[in-house]
C-alpha positions in Angstrom: -55.3 -51.8 -115.8 -52.2 -53.7 -114.7 -50.8 -50.5 -113.0 -54.0 -50.4 -110.8 -53.6 -54.0 -109.7 -49.9 -53.5 -108.9 -50.7 -50.4 -106.9 -53.4 -52.4 -104.9 -50.8 -55.1 -104.2 -48.2 -52.6 -103.1 -50.7 -50.9 -100.7 -51.7 -54.3 -99.3 -48.1 -55.4 -98.9 -47.2 -52.2 -97.2 -50.2 -52.4 -94.8 -49.2 -56.0 -93.9 -45.6 -55.1 -93.3 -46.8 -52.2 -91.0 -49.2 -54.6 -89.2 -46.3 -57.0 -88.5 -44.2 -54.3 -87.0 -42.0 -53.1 -89.8 -39.8 -54.6 -92.5 -37.3 -56.3 -90.1 -40.2 -57.9 -88.1 -41.9 -59.1 -91.3 -38.6 -60.7 -92.5 -38.2 -62.4 -89.2 -41.7 -63.7 -89.3 -41.1 -65.1 -92.8 -37.8 -66.7 -91.6 -39.7 -68.4 -88.7 -42.1 -69.9 -91.2 -39.4 -71.0 -93.7 -37.3 -72.7 -90.9 -40.2 -74.4 -89.0 -41.1 -78.0 -89.2 -44.7 -79.0 -89.1 -46.1 -82.4 -88.1 -47.9 -84.2 -91.0 -49.7 -86.8 -89.0 -50.1 -88.4 -85.6 -47.0 -89.0 -83.5 -46.0 -92.7 -83.0 -43.6 -94.4 -80.6 -40.2 -95.2 -82.1 -40.7 -98.8 -81.0 -43.7 -99.1 -83.2 -41.8 -98.3 -86.4 -40.9 -101.0 -88.8 -37.8 -99.3 -89.9 -36.7 -98.0 -86.5 -32.9 -98.2 -87.2 -33.1 -96.1 -90.4 -35.5 -93.5 -88.8 -33.3 -93.3 -85.7 -30.3 -92.7 -87.8 -32.0 -90.0 -89.9 -33.3 -88.2 -86.8 -29.8 -88.2 -85.2 -28.2 -86.9 -88.4 -30.7 -84.1 -88.6 -30.2 -83.2 -84.9 -26.4 -83.3 -85.3 -26.5 -81.0 -88.3 -28.8 -78.6 -86.5 -26.6 -78.7 -83.5 -23.4 -77.9 -85.5 -25.1 -75.5 -87.9 -23.4 -77.3 -90.8 -24.7 -79.3 -93.8 -24.2 -82.9 -94.9 -22.1 -81.5 -97.8 -19.7 -79.9 -95.2 -18.9 -83.3 -93.7 -19.2 -85.4 -96.9 -18.3 -89.0 -96.4 -17.0 -88.3 -92.9 -20.4 -87.3 -91.5 -20.9 -90.5 -89.5 -17.4 -90.3 -88.1 -17.9 -86.7 -87.0 -21.1 -87.8 -85.2 -19.5 -90.7 -83.2 -18.8 -89.0 -79.9 -21.8 -86.7 -80.1 -24.2 -89.5 -80.9 -23.6 -91.3 -77.6 -25.0 -88.3 -75.8 -28.1 -88.2 -78.0 -30.3 -91.1 -76.9 -33.6 -92.1 -78.4 -35.5 -94.8 -76.5 -38.4 -96.9 -77.6 -40.9 -94.4 -76.1 -39.6 -91.5 -78.0 -42.5 -90.0 -80.1 -41.7 -89.3 -83.7 -43.7 -87.8 -86.5 -43.5 -87.4 -90.2 -42.4 -83.8 -90.7 -43.0 -81.3 -93.5 -42.1 -77.8 -94.3 -44.4 -74.8 -94.6 -45.5 -76.0 -98.1 -46.4 -79.6 -96.9 -43.3 -81.1 -98.6 -41.9 -84.1 -96.7 -38.8 -83.5 -94.5 -38.4 -87.0 -93.1 -39.0 -87.8 -89.5 -38.6 -85.6 -86.5 -38.9 -86.0 -82.7 -42.4 -84.9 -81.8 -42.8 -82.0 -79.4 -46.1 -80.5 -78.2 -45.1 -77.1 -79.6 -44.7 -78.5 -83.2 -47.5 -77.1 -85.3 -49.6 -79.4 -87.3 -49.6 -78.7 -91.0 -53.0 -77.4 -92.0 -52.2 -76.0 -95.4 -49.7 -73.7 -97.0 -51.9 -70.7 -96.5 -52.1 -71.3 -92.7 -48.4 -71.9 -92.1 -47.3 -68.3 -91.6 -49.8 -67.7 -88.8 -49.2 -71.0 -87.2 -45.7 -70.1 -86.3 -46.2 -66.3 -85.9 -48.5 -65.0 -83.2 -49.3 -61.3 -83.9 
């Protein structure tokens, strides 16, 4: 009985990989989902946040790490020093829209700058198709 179920899953998986354009395309589609941020609520102006300084710092750290392609662990205690000159060119003003962000599973990822192309989290089962248009 289990062999029949496994065979059905293998056929379904193979069909989906083919539909997505092959194994490399399917892996790329999964990577897009894994690396995407989703909005978990309505965007608000930075000026309307009670803890604006902390939120602004967190957003700048995230943007710096994304820009450099490194992790917090790479910089360790020198992260803020490394950001000094870069931070001056990354300006957030009071009208900057921010949003609570989450990953494809709905797990919190802190705050992010809101963009109109940021998908709204609608459930884990929808995440794949929200960032992949086939």
